[in-house]
N, C-alpha and C positions, 0 to 999 in steps of 0.2 A: 409462457415458462411452467413444464411440466412442476410436480411437488417434489421437494428437496428433502433428503433425509437429513443431512448432518448440516443444513444451515436454515435458519428462519428469515425471510423478506418481509420490505412493504415499501412503497411508495408514496411519498408525501410531495404531490405536484412534480417539479425537476432533481428532487431527491428521491437514490435510491437507498434505502436504508440495510445493509445486510450483516445479520449475527450470526456467529459461528454457533452450532449449536450441536455440541455433543458435552456438553457441563460432567457428566457423571465420568468423562476421559479429559474432563482438563481442554476442552476441545482440543485434543490430540488430534493429528492430521492424517488419514488414512486415505486410500483409492477414494472413497464414496464420496466424501469431500472433497477431493479436486477434481472429481467428476461433477460435482455440486456446482463450484467455482469454476468450471470451465461453462458451465450452464447460462451459471449467472453473466460471464464475459461474453456470450453469446448476446443476449439481452439489451447488455447494456450498450453493445456495438452498433445492434441494429437503431436503439433508440435517441436517435438526434433529439429529441426535448429533452432528453438528462440532461442536466450539470454538475452534479457532485453523486458520488458514493463515499457512505461512510459503512467502514469497517469496524465492527467490535463484537466482542464473547460473552457467552452466556456464563452465569455461576461465578465461579470463585476465580478466574485466570480469563487472561485472552487466549494465551495458545502454545500448550505446554512443550511441544514439537511436534517431533513425528509419533506417529501411534506404535510405540514398541512390538507391541503384538502385530501388525502388520513388517513390519523391518525384519522380527524373528523371522518371519512366516518365510521370506522369498530373499534376503542377505544369501543364503548358503547357493543359492537356484543364480545362476550369474545372467541367466535371460530374463528370470523374473524382475530380478533386482534391477538389469539396465529400462524394463518397462518402464517398473513401477516410477525409475527415478529420472526418467523421460519425459513420463506424464508430467511428473511433480516440475518441470522448468518450464513443458508447453506450459501449464497451467501460469505460472509464478511469473513466466515472459504476459502471458498476454494479460494478467492482471497489472506489470507495469506498463504497460503499452496501450491502456483503453486510454480515450481519447481524452477523456474527462477527467476534475482530480479525485483522486479517493484519500479521503482521512481515516488514518487506524487509530480509534481509541483502547489504549492498553492500561487492563488493570489488575490484580494479581502479578501476574508475570507474563512475559513473553519471553521462551528461552526456546534456543537451537532453531530449530524449525517454526517457530512462534515468531522466535529475533529476525529469520528469513521473509519470513511474509512482511513485518512491520517493513522491513528494507525494499518491498515493491511498491507501498504507499508514497502518496507523494508528499503526503501532511502525516504527523503521529503527534497526537496529544496523549499525556499520560497520567493517571492518578498519582499523587503527591506517594503513595504507600507501593507503589511496584516496583519488580525487578526484572531488568532486563539481563542479556544476556547469553554468552554461549557453551553450553557445558559439555561438550564432545568431546575435549580434552577429559575429562574427568570420568569417562565410563572407555577411553580408548577409540574415540571415533573420531571422525575429521565431517566438519560442514560440507552437503552432496547439495543441499538445496538451493544455489545460488549465493553463499554465506563467505566465501574465501576470495569472490570476486568482487560483490558487491560492498561488502564490507571496506574492506581499502576504498575504494571509490567514496566512499560515503563521509569515512569520519579520517581517514588519512593512514596508510600503511604500518608506521610503528604503533599506533594505538588498536588498529584492527589486528596485527601480529599478537601483544598484550593480550585482548579479550579471549582469542582463537586459542593462543598458547596454553594460559593458564587457565582455561574454562571459567573464566570469574562471571561473576554477577555483577551489574551495576546497578545503582538506586536512580530513580527517577532524576535527582536532580544530578548526580553525578553522567547519566545518558546525555539530560539536556548541555549541559558539560563540554561532552565530549561528541556534539553537533548529532549524536544519534535520535533525537527527536526535537520536534520543533516546543515543545510545551509544555509544564507542570500545571496540574491542577488538584488545587484539594478534595480532600477525598468525599465523593457520594457528588460531587458537580462533573465525572467523566462524561455521561452521554448529554449533557444540558450544555457542556463546553464543545463537543462535537456538533451536536444538533445546531450552535450559537453559529461555529463556524461556518458549517453548511450552509445554511441558510444566509447569510453574507456571501459566500463567494453563490450564493444562486442566485443572486440579484444581483451580478456582473455579468458581463458579456461571455456568453459561452463560447464564443467562435472564438475571441482573444484569448482565453483560458485555455482551448485548445490548440490554440498559437502557440502559447509560451512552451507549454507542455509538450508538444512535440520538439521545439527548438531546444529547450534545455537536457531532454533527454538524448535527441539525436544529436547533439552537438557534443556531448560527453565522447563518443567514439570518433569522433571529427577532429585533425587539426583545426588549429586555430580559425587560418584561412577560408579553411572549407566549411567551417561552422558559419564566420561571417557572411558566406556568400549563399548558404542555406537561410539567413536571416533578413536578408537582403530579398531574397525569393518570396518569401515566406508574408513578409512582410507586406511586400508589397501586394500580394494578394489577396492580404487582411485590408487593406485600404481599399479594396472597392467592395468590401458587405457592408451590409445592412446595419449593423452593431458598430461598426466606425461611423457611418454616416448620421446614426442618431449620436454617438458620443459628442463629433465636433458641434455639432448642432445645438446640444445641451450644453456644451460648454461656451459658446456664442451667446447662448439664449441664457446663461446665469441662470439652469434651473438641472435637475437630476434628471439621468435619463432614463428612458423605459426601455431596455433591451428586451428583446423579441426571447 
């Protein structure tokens, strides 16, 4: 992968650690960050040995949203605006569709576009001092990075409307109560906790986790009967995998499985 400008990354075995790296701008999302995220997706999609991606932010915040300098540059030109927002959607859709779990670790704040970024992760851990919210309404704006569609699906229509219409922020504890995140950890333990979760997932079956993620994501857009049929076909295929054979053998032999 070519050198990235707005991100930093490293690999530890089957774990791919990704860090938003525009700390002076509170990791605000500009066009370059989107292009860098697309390059990361290329790498993850091609590497079948990877099992988990972690996503955190450098500096004082996870992500404060879209870079308003970029927004101001393109907002008055319909063609430029459409190109920018469609790039945003393509990249976020790819992150959401990555075949392996993505764990986001939130500290400081995840606002507006930063909140939308957490929505395309599979699991979210937040520092107890973190704030999450959609502040578009406070400035006469509308979430355009997927928030109006993903947020109701994630936390329910009533709460999503309240969050977006009022432009409010939630504490980490409130975000947990609302179902916006999975876990809250004490200040100073965020990256450690993200790594612990990633390490635990990396010991499990990559094949099973890929299948679970695919079924859960695709099933959200299907009628129940169609989703169940998809499950039947996908599980049937998984049952022929090496990981499934190893898991069944380990269960019968009363030992811990060793997945490929």
